[in-house]
C-alpha positions in Angstrom: 141.7 90.1 135.4 143.9 87.4 135.9 143.3 84.1 137.2 146.1 82.9 139.4 145.9 78.5 139.2 148.8 78.2 140.4 148.0 76.2 143.2 146.3 73.9 141.2 147.8 73.2 138.2 149.7 70.5 139.6 147.6 68.7 141.3 145.4 66.5 140.5 141.5 66.6 141.8 142.2 70.5 143.0 140.0 73.1 142.0 139.0 77.5 142.1 136.5 79.2 142.5 136.0 82.8 140.1 134.5 85.4 140.7 133.8 89.3 137.9 132.4 91.7 136.9 133.4 92.2 133.4 132.9 95.6 131.4 131.4 94.9 127.4 130.1 98.6 126.7 132.9 98.3 123.8 130.8 94.9 122.0 128.4 96.3 119.4 126.5 93.8 117.8 124.5 94.5 114.3 123.5 98.0 115.1 122.9 97.6 118.6 125.1 97.8 121.9 123.8 94.5 123.6 125.6 94.2 127.2 125.3 98.4 128.7 125.9 96.5 131.5 128.4 94.9 133.5 128.7 90.9 132.5 128.4 88.6 135.9 131.2 85.6 135.7 130.9 83.3 138.4 131.9 79.6 138.5 134.7 77.2 139.1 138.1 75.5 137.3 138.6 72.3 138.6 142.2 69.4 138.1 140.7 67.0 136.2 143.4 65.0 136.1 146.0 66.9 134.7 143.3 69.3 132.5 142.0 72.7 133.5 138.5 72.5 133.1 136.7 76.0 133.6 132.7 75.9 134.4 130.7 77.9 135.7 127.9 80.8 134.1 127.5 84.4 132.6 124.8 86.5 133.5 123.9 89.8 132.2 120.9 92.5 131.3 120.7 91.7 126.9 119.5 95.1 125.3 117.9 95.1 122.1 116.0 96.5 119.8 114.4 93.5 118.0 115.2 91.7 114.8 111.4 91.2 114.3 109.8 93.1 115.9 111.9 96.0 115.6 111.5 97.1 119.0 113.7 98.0 122.2 114.2 95.5 125.1 115.5 94.1 127.9 115.6 90.4 128.5 118.2 89.1 130.9 119.9 86.3 130.1 122.8 83.8 130.7 125.4 81.4 129.0 127.0 78.5 130.8 130.8 78.6 130.1 132.8 75.5 130.1 135.7 76.3 128.8 140.1 74.1 128.7 143.0 75.9 129.4 145.7 75.2 128.4 150.0 75.7 128.9 150.0 76.0 125.0 148.2 75.4 122.3 149.7 72.1 120.0 148.0 73.9 116.4 147.1 77.3 116.8 145.5 76.3 113.2 143.1 74.5 113.9 141.7 76.3 117.7 138.8 75.0 119.0 137.0 77.6 120.8 135.9 76.8 123.8 140.4 76.1 124.5 141.7 79.0 126.2 146.1 79.9 126.3 147.1 80.2 129.6 149.5 83.7 130.3 152.0 81.8 132.2 150.1 80.0 135.0 146.9 83.1 134.9 143.8 82.6 132.8 142.6 85.8 131.1 139.0 86.2 132.7 137.6 88.8 130.2 138.8 87.2 127.2 137.2 84.6 128.1 133.5 86.0 129.0 134.0 87.6 126.2 134.5 85.0 123.8 132.0 83.2 126.3 128.8 86.2 126.1 130.1 86.6 121.8 129.8 82.7 121.5 126.4 82.1 122.4 124.8 84.8 121.7 121.9 84.4 118.6 122.4 85.4 115.3 119.0 87.2 115.3 118.2 89.3 118.4 114.6 88.7 119.6 112.6 90.2 122.1 111.1 87.4 123.0 111.0 83.8 121.3 107.2 84.2 120.6 107.4 86.8 118.0 105.2 87.4 115.3 106.3 90.7 114.3 105.5 93.2 111.6 102.7 93.2 109.0 104.5 93.3 105.8 101.7 95.1 104.7 101.1 98.3 107.4 103.9 97.9 109.5 101.2 97.4 112.8 103.2 95.0 115.5 101.7 91.7 115.4 102.5 91.4 119.0 99.8 93.6 119.7 96.9 91.8 117.8 96.6 90.5 114.7 95.8 93.5 112.0 92.9 94.6 108.9 94.9 93.6 106.1 93.2 91.5 103.5 95.6 88.5 103.1 96.6 88.4 99.4 95.8 85.0 97.6 97.8 83.0 95.5 97.4 83.6 92.0 97.2 80.1 91.2 94.0 79.0 93.7 92.4 82.8 91.6 90.5 79.7 88.9 88.7 77.7 92.4 88.1 81.1 94.3 85.9 82.6 91.1 84.6 79.2 91.5 83.2 79.9 95.7 81.6 82.4 94.0 79.5 81.1 91.9 
């Protein structure tokens, strides 16, 4: 979807609100498709002293498999949009990922939303921030409680253990 910005390009202080829904179901992250539901984006593009600044947020329900405990989860996420829109890129080799070129007098909202979503995703998908994972010996999900495995003693402390047994 293209957002027309011709009304504010030459008017410092002017702004244009936007709201869109983008389908990112084709996005694959690891072994899952985290954005099976549409990604909603809303915000404002403001001409600040001749610079077009886009602010807002993207929201969706994230569907994934936890990288620590291997459980499927669904979680609502919201990421900020903080981008600059330019008529042309000065140096494409040193391009900033938060600078987006205009297509004529319009911004490609789908490209911006996709980039914001991907760059804000964590490198590891977790069901929750404090996920404890699984036991490396028995495979029990430690979020459900501790396992019954005995902790292995570091062999360097074996002599100390013998002193405690005496």
